C-alpha positions, 0 to 999 in steps of 0.5 A, a space after each residue: 343664703 344672704 339675709 338683711 341685717 338688723 340694727 338693734 338697741 336695748 330698750 330704755 325700760 325693759 318690761 318683759 324678759 323676751 322684749 328688750 330690743 328696739 329694731 332701729 334699721 334693717 339693711 339693705 332694705 330691698 332684694 336689689 340692695 342685697 344684690 348690690 351689696 353681695 352680688 346676685 345669684 348669677 355672680 355667686 358660685 354657691 348653688 345651695 339655694 338651687 338644689 
């Protein structure tokens, strides 16, 4: 239930009402990075993903 974060900025020129963000970065970039930041399944007491 832990996902990557998106770092976004507003486009300098908005030409479409649904497309006004530029994704600058996605962090952490890998599953290993997510596990390093938040702990893996073994360290978690949450079992919602295991149902």
